[in-house]
PADOMAR-113539 format. One record per residue: residue number from 0; residue in one letter; y, z, x of N, C-alpha, C in turn. Coordinates in nm, 2 decimals. Each point is the difference from the previous one (the first is absolute). Example, Ala and Ser with C-alpha at 12.3 -4.5 7.8 and 13.67 -1.06 7.14 Angstrom:
2
+-----+----+--------+--------+--------+--------+--------+--------+--------+--------+--------+
!   i ! aa !   n_c2 !   n_c3 !   n_c1 !  ca_c2 !  ca_c3 !  ca_c1 !   c_c2 !   c_c3 !   c_c1 !
+-----+----+--------+--------+--------+--------+--------+--------+--------+--------+--------+
!   0 !  A !  -0.57 !   0.78 !   1.32 !   0.12 !   0.00 !  -0.09 !   0.12 !   0.00 !   0.09 !
!   1 !  S !   0.11 !  -0.07 !  -0.04 !   0.11 !   0.00 !   0.09 !   0.11 !   0.08 !  -0.08 !
+-----+----+--------+--------+--------+--------+--------+--------+--------+--------+--------+
***
This chain:
89
+-----+----+--------+--------+--------+--------+--------+--------+--------+--------+--------+
!   i ! aa !   n_c2 !   n_c3 !   n_c1 !  ca_c2 !  ca_c3 !  ca_c1 !   c_c2 !   c_c3 !   c_c1 !
+-----+----+--------+--------+--------+--------+--------+--------+--------+--------+--------+
!   0 !  M !   9.44 !  16.64 !   7.24 !   0.09 !  -0.03 !   0.10 !  -0.02 !   0.14 !   0.13 !
!   1 !  T !  -0.04 !   0.07 !  -0.09 !  -0.03 !   0.13 !   0.13 !  -0.11 !  -0.06 !   0.11 !
!   2 !  I !  -0.11 !  -0.03 !  -0.04 !  -0.13 !  -0.06 !   0.06 !   0.09 !  -0.08 !   0.10 !
!   3 !  K !   0.05 !  -0.14 !  -0.07 !   0.10 !  -0.12 !   0.09 !   0.08 !   0.12 !   0.14 !
!   4 !  I !   0.06 !   0.07 !  -0.02 !   0.01 !   0.03 !   0.12 !  -0.05 !   0.05 !   0.06 !
!   5 !  S !  -0.06 !   0.09 !  -0.06 !  -0.07 !   0.07 !   0.13 !  -0.08 !  -0.05 !   0.06 !
!   6 !  G !  -0.04 !  -0.12 !  -0.03 !  -0.12 !  -0.07 !   0.08 !   0.08 !  -0.10 !   0.10 !
!   7 !  L !   0.09 !  -0.03 !  -0.09 !   0.15 !  -0.06 !   0.13 !  -0.01 !   0.12 !   0.15 !
!   8 !  V !   0.01 !   0.13 !  -0.01 !   0.04 !   0.09 !   0.06 !  -0.12 !  -0.04 !   0.11 !
!   9 !  F !  -0.11 !   0.02 !  -0.04 !  -0.09 !   0.04 !   0.01 !  -0.03 !  -0.14 !   0.09 !
!  10 !  L !   0.04 !  -0.13 !  -0.04 !  -0.03 !  -0.10 !   0.08 !   0.11 !   0.08 !   0.15 !
!  11 !  L !   0.14 !  -0.01 !  -0.08 !   0.12 !  -0.05 !   0.13 !  -0.08 !   0.17 !   0.07 !
!  12 !  I !  -0.04 !   0.05 !   0.04 !  -0.05 !   0.19 !   0.06 !  -0.14 !  -0.08 !   0.06 !
!  13 !  S !  -0.08 !  -0.07 !  -0.05 !  -0.11 !  -0.03 !   0.06 !   0.03 !  -0.13 !   0.11 !
!  14 !  A !   0.12 !  -0.11 !  -0.01 !   0.03 !  -0.09 !   0.06 !   0.03 !   0.10 !   0.14 !
!  15 !  T !   0.09 !   0.06 !  -0.03 !   0.12 !   0.07 !   0.11 !  -0.11 !   0.08 !   0.05 !
!  16 !  A !  -0.08 !  -0.01 !  -0.03 !  -0.11 !   0.17 !   0.10 !  -0.08 !  -0.10 !   0.09 !
!  17 !  S !  -0.09 !  -0.10 !  -0.06 !  -0.02 !  -0.15 !   0.07 !   0.01 !  -0.01 !   0.12 !
!  18 !  N !   0.17 !  -0.01 !  -0.05 !   0.04 !  -0.10 !   0.10 !   0.07 !   0.08 !   0.08 !
!  19 !  V !   0.00 !   0.17 !   0.07 !   0.03 !   0.10 !   0.01 !  -0.16 !   0.02 !   0.11 !
!  20 !  V !  -0.06 !  -0.01 !  -0.03 !  -0.18 !  -0.02 !   0.03 !   0.01 !  -0.09 !   0.12 !
!  21 !  L !   0.02 !  -0.15 !  -0.06 !  -0.01 !  -0.12 !   0.06 !   0.07 !   0.04 !   0.13 !
!  22 !  A !   0.15 !   0.02 !   0.02 !   0.04 !  -0.01 !   0.11 !  -0.07 !   0.13 !   0.08 !
!  23 !  N !  -0.02 !   0.12 !  -0.02 !  -0.06 !   0.15 !   0.09 !  -0.11 !  -0.07 !   0.05 !
!  24 !  A !  -0.15 !  -0.09 !  -0.12 !  -0.03 !  -0.07 !   0.13 !  -0.01 !  -0.08 !   0.08 !
!  25 !  D !   0.10 !  -0.10 !  -0.01 !   0.10 !  -0.15 !   0.09 !   0.07 !   0.14 !   0.09 !
!  26 !  D !   0.07 !   0.09 !   0.01 !   0.05 !   0.09 !   0.11 !  -0.11 !   0.10 !   0.06 !
!  27 !  M !  -0.11 !   0.02 !  -0.06 !  -0.13 !   0.04 !   0.10 !  -0.05 !  -0.09 !   0.05 !
!  28 !  K !  -0.01 !  -0.10 !   0.04 !  -0.04 !  -0.15 !   0.03 !   0.10 !   0.00 !   0.11 !
!  29 !  W !   0.10 !  -0.04 !  -0.01 !   0.12 !  -0.04 !   0.11 !  -0.05 !   0.12 !   0.10 !
!  30 !  V !   0.03 !   0.09 !  -0.05 !  -0.02 !   0.15 !   0.09 !  -0.12 !   0.02 !   0.06 !
!  31 !  G !  -0.08 !  -0.01 !  -0.05 !  -0.09 !  -0.02 !   0.06 !  -0.06 !  -0.10 !   0.17 !
!  32 !  Q !   0.06 !  -0.10 !  -0.08 !  -0.06 !  -0.10 !   0.13 !   0.13 !   0.07 !   0.09 !
!  33 !  C !   0.10 !   0.02 !  -0.03 !   0.11 !   0.06 !   0.10 !  -0.04 !   0.12 !   0.02 !
!  34 !  L !  -0.05 !   0.05 !   0.04 !  -0.11 !   0.16 !   0.01 !  -0.14 !  -0.09 !   0.11 !
!  35 !  V !  -0.06 !  -0.10 !  -0.05 !  -0.04 !   0.00 !   0.09 !   0.07 !  -0.12 !   0.14 !
!  36 !  D !   0.03 !  -0.04 !  -0.07 !   0.15 !  -0.10 !   0.15 !   0.06 !   0.06 !   0.09 !
!  37 !  N !  -0.05 !   0.16 !  -0.03 !   0.07 !   0.06 !   0.06 !  -0.08 !   0.12 !   0.06 !
!  38 !  K !  -0.09 !   0.01 !  -0.02 !  -0.14 !   0.13 !   0.07 !   0.00 !  -0.01 !   0.18 !
!  39 !  D !   0.03 !  -0.12 !   0.02 !  -0.01 !   0.03 !   0.16 !   0.15 !   0.04 !   0.07 !
!  40 !  E !   0.10 !   0.09 !  -0.06 !   0.15 !  -0.07 !   0.03 !   0.06 !   0.17 !   0.06 !
!  41 !  G !  -0.16 !   0.11 !  -0.03 !   0.02 !   0.12 !   0.11 !   0.13 !   0.12 !  -0.11 !
!  42 !  Q !  -0.03 !  -0.02 !  -0.13 !   0.04 !   0.05 !  -0.10 !  -0.05 !   0.11 !  -0.04 !
!  43 !  S !   0.02 !   0.07 !  -0.05 !  -0.08 !   0.03 !  -0.13 !  -0.04 !  -0.04 !  -0.13 !
!  44 !  D !  -0.07 !   0.04 !  -0.05 !  -0.05 !  -0.07 !  -0.10 !   0.14 !   0.02 !  -0.10 !
!  45 !  E !   0.01 !   0.16 !   0.00 !   0.10 !   0.02 !  -0.13 !   0.18 !  -0.08 !   0.03 !
!  46 !  V !  -0.02 !  -0.01 !   0.12 !   0.14 !  -0.07 !   0.08 !   0.00 !  -0.19 !  -0.08 !
!  47 !  I !  -0.08 !  -0.03 !   0.08 !  -0.09 !  -0.13 !  -0.07 !   0.04 !  -0.03 !  -0.19 !
!  48 !  K !  -0.01 !   0.09 !  -0.05 !  -0.03 !   0.05 !  -0.12 !   0.11 !  -0.04 !  -0.06 !
!  49 !  K !   0.10 !   0.07 !   0.04 !   0.15 !   0.02 !  -0.07 !   0.05 !  -0.08 !   0.09 !
!  50 !  Y !  -0.06 !  -0.10 !   0.08 !   0.12 !  -0.10 !   0.02 !  -0.06 !  -0.11 !  -0.02 !
!  51 !  C !  -0.08 !  -0.05 !  -0.08 !  -0.04 !  -0.08 !  -0.09 !   0.00 !  -0.03 !  -0.15 !
!  52 !  E !   0.02 !   0.12 !  -0.07 !   0.06 !   0.10 !  -0.09 !   0.16 !  -0.06 !   0.01 !
!  53 !  C !   0.05 !   0.07 !   0.08 !   0.14 !  -0.05 !   0.04 !   0.01 !  -0.16 !   0.00 !
!  54 !  M !  -0.06 !  -0.06 !   0.08 !   0.05 !  -0.15 !   0.00 !  -0.03 !  -0.08 !  -0.15 !
!  55 !  N !  -0.13 !   0.05 !  -0.05 !  -0.02 !  -0.07 !  -0.11 !   0.11 !   0.01 !  -0.12 !
!  56 !  D !   0.05 !   0.13 !   0.01 !   0.11 !   0.10 !  -0.06 !   0.15 !  -0.13 !  -0.02 !
!  57 !  K !  -0.02 !  -0.02 !   0.13 !   0.12 !  -0.12 !   0.03 !  -0.01 !  -0.14 !  -0.02 !
!  58 !  M !  -0.14 !  -0.07 !  -0.06 !   0.02 !  -0.17 !   0.02 !  -0.01 !   0.02 !  -0.12 !
!  59 !  S !   0.04 !  -0.13 !  -0.11 !   0.00 !  -0.04 !  -0.08 !  -0.10 !  -0.04 !  -0.09 !
!  60 !  E !  -0.02 !   0.04 !  -0.17 !  -0.16 !  -0.01 !  -0.03 !  -0.09 !  -0.12 !   0.02 !
!  61 !  Q !   0.12 !  -0.14 !  -0.02 !  -0.02 !  -0.11 !   0.06 !  -0.05 !  -0.04 !   0.09 !
!  62 !  E !   0.02 !   0.05 !   0.13 !  -0.04 !  -0.01 !   0.18 !  -0.11 !   0.01 !  -0.05 !
!  63 !  T !  -0.02 !  -0.23 !   0.09 !  -0.11 !   0.03 !   0.05 !  -0.12 !   0.03 !   0.13 !
!  64 !  K !   0.09 !   0.06 !   0.09 !  -0.01 !   0.00 !   0.13 !  -0.05 !   0.17 !   0.00 !
!  65 !  T !  -0.14 !  -0.02 !   0.10 !  -0.01 !   0.15 !  -0.06 !   0.10 !   0.10 !   0.14 !
!  66 !  I !  -0.02 !   0.13 !   0.00 !   0.06 !   0.07 !   0.03 !   0.06 !  -0.01 !   0.15 !
!  67 !  T !  -0.12 !  -0.01 !   0.08 !  -0.02 !  -0.09 !   0.14 !   0.12 !  -0.08 !   0.00 !
!  68 !  Q !  -0.08 !  -0.10 !  -0.07 !   0.13 !  -0.13 !   0.04 !   0.15 !   0.01 !  -0.03 !
!  69 !  W !  -0.01 !   0.09 !  -0.11 !   0.17 !  -0.01 !  -0.03 !   0.08 !   0.12 !   0.09 !
!  70 !  E !  -0.08 !   0.07 !   0.01 !   0.09 !   0.14 !   0.14 !   0.04 !  -0.10 !   0.11 !
!  71 !  K !  -0.03 !  -0.11 !   0.11 !   0.02 !  -0.10 !   0.06 !   0.12 !  -0.09 !   0.02 !
!  72 !  T !   0.03 !  -0.02 !  -0.15 !   0.13 !  -0.06 !  -0.07 !   0.12 !   0.16 !  -0.05 !
!  73 !  H !  -0.04 !   0.07 !   0.01 !   0.08 !   0.10 !  -0.08 !   0.00 !   0.23 !   0.07 !
!  74 !  P !   0.08 !  -0.10 !   0.17 !   0.01 !   0.04 !   0.09 !   0.08 !   0.18 !  -0.10 !
!  75 !  K !   0.11 !   0.00 !  -0.09 !   0.09 !   0.12 !   0.00 !  -0.08 !   0.08 !  -0.07 !
!  76 !  E !  -0.12 !  -0.07 !  -0.14 !  -0.09 !   0.06 !  -0.04 !  -0.16 !   0.08 !   0.08 !
!  77 !  E !   0.00 !  -0.07 !   0.08 !  -0.13 !   0.05 !   0.08 !   0.11 !   0.12 !   0.10 !
!  78 !  K !   0.11 !  -0.04 !   0.01 !  -0.02 !   0.15 !   0.06 !   0.02 !   0.12 !  -0.09 !
!  79 !  E !   0.14 !  -0.02 !  -0.12 !  -0.03 !   0.10 !  -0.08 !  -0.13 !   0.08 !  -0.05 !
!  80 !  C !  -0.10 !  -0.09 !   0.01 !  -0.13 !   0.03 !  -0.04 !  -0.04 !   0.11 !   0.08 !
!  81 !  D !  -0.01 !  -0.02 !   0.17 !  -0.02 !   0.06 !   0.15 !   0.05 !   0.10 !  -0.04 !
!  82 !  D !   0.08 !   0.10 !  -0.02 !   0.10 !   0.08 !  -0.01 !  -0.06 !   0.08 !  -0.15 !
!  83 !  K !  -0.07 !  -0.04 !  -0.13 !   0.08 !   0.05 !  -0.05 !  -0.21 !   0.06 !   0.01 !
!  84 !  A !  -0.05 !  -0.08 !   0.04 !  -0.17 !   0.05 !   0.04 !  -0.04 !   0.07 !   0.10 !
!  85 !  G !   0.10 !  -0.01 !   0.13 !   0.00 !   0.10 !   0.13 !  -0.11 !  -0.16 !   0.08 !
!  86 !  W !   0.05 !  -0.07 !   0.00 !  -0.11 !  -0.09 !   0.05 !   0.12 !  -0.01 !   0.14 !
!  87 !  K !  -0.13 !   0.04 !   0.14 !   0.06 !   0.09 !   0.08 !  -0.06 !  -0.17 !   0.13 !
!  88 !  K !   0.11 !  -0.08 !   0.07 !   0.03 !  -0.07 !   0.09 !  -0.08 !   0.01 !   0.14 !
+-----+----+--------+--------+--------+--------+--------+--------+--------+--------+--------+
***
């Protein structure tokens, strides 16, 4: 019985860890694309990174648009992330 419970706990922990890794890899992909999309906007790399991470955090995990596409339809979130990142207009 103890072995079965230990095995079940191991499987649950493994599945949870796998989901976190996949989510992080997916987030990195979206943020990476956002960095590329914004590289010529006249902002420092750090400001762009903070902006992209902020926007990514505001988006649903089920969102299929890129951050650059999504920001065009979410001006409130864009403004909040501009302010948080220190984006200078």
